[in-house]
C-alpha positions, -999 to +999 in steps of 0.1 A: +307-303+038+331-268+041+319-247+073+298-228+048+276-254+035+274-266+073+260-226+082+238-230+052+221-258+064+217-248+100+198-214+084+178-232+060+170-252+090+155-220+109+134-212+077+119-243+079+107-237+112+097-206+107+072-217+081+065-244+106+054-219+129+039-195+109+015-218+089-023-217+094-022-194+121-049-167+119-038-130+128-053-131+161-031-167+168-001-154+153-006-118+180-021-140+210-002-140+241+005-168+264-003-149+291+001-108+297+037-104+291+042-134+267+060-131+231+039-137+206+047-159+173+040-128+150+069-109+173+090-140+180+094-145+139+097-110+129+123-106+160+145-137+149+147-129+114+156-090+121+181-104+142+194-122+116+191-093+090+209-070+110+242-090+121+246-108+089+242-074+075+271-060+098+294-087+089+289-084+049+289-049+052+255-043+036+227-029+042+203-044+058+171-061+036+149-045+062+155-010+048+164-025+010+136-041+002+111-017+018+104-045+051+102-015+073+075+005+052+054-029+050+055-037+085+051+003+098+016-006+097+015-041+119+037-019+143+013+012+140+036+032+140+074+038+128+101+018+143+136+034+146+155+020+117+176-003+138+150-017+161+157-059+161+131-063+187+164-067+213+148-045+247+114-039+234+089-038+263+060-054+264+039-032+251+057-032+222+053-070+217+017-065+222+016-039+193+027-063+165-004-071+148-001-090+111-031-100+087-012-128+081+021-155+084+027-141+048+042-104+058+064-127+084+074-155+061+083-132+032+103-112+050+123-140+063+122-153+030+142-126+015+164-125+045+172-161+042+181-153+006+207-130+018+221-153+043+229-183+020+238-160-012+269-144+017+274-180+028+282-194-003+308-168-010+330-183+024+357-196+028+368-214+064+398-189+067+371-163+059+355-172+100+380-163+115+373-127+106+370-106+137+337-088+134+332-076+165+361-064+189+338-049+220+342-080+231+371-105+252+383-120+233+369-104+200+339-121+180+349-137+145+328-142+113+324-180+125+316-175+162+291-146+153+270-170+128+267-196+154+254-168+176+228-162+154+218-198+141+214-204+184+194-173+190+172-178+156+168-215+165+158-207+205+130-184+194+119-200+166+113-233+187+092-210+215+070-198+184+067-233+174+056-240+210+031-213+211+012-225+176+009-263+192-007-244+228-027-223+199-039-252+177-047-277+210-067-246+220-089-246+188-102-283+200 
């Protein structure tokens, strides 16, 4: 297995966990906070997908699925306001986290699936040599494509795991 296939497998596992986290939750549960400032399942899944979309678009030199496939417009009503086009959730306030409301998990998983399709399409064309390309010189040492992709996998899996944890708490509360 080459590196690109390994990364594709990792991103596929993220997709599985995103679907697991969202499956069967009500609109109220998707937006429920475990305490007054906690992230919600909806916000975590939206945020991890935005990070993946943003970082992969930057690395591949393409536009984000968020803009090109109309997801920003679909989520505008969910936030009750238009977000700046580049908003990924990084630095969101507690009020911004609380503002995200979705009617069903389908909006979250649909956006994630669209980003996943773009991601796997991009990864399918990579070689091991491509992963050594520097994509961000603002760090020391500069960040290569391989390091950036592993960073996205790590961040996404952490947030997806948090969402699954919250889901478990919410499902126990149903009993």
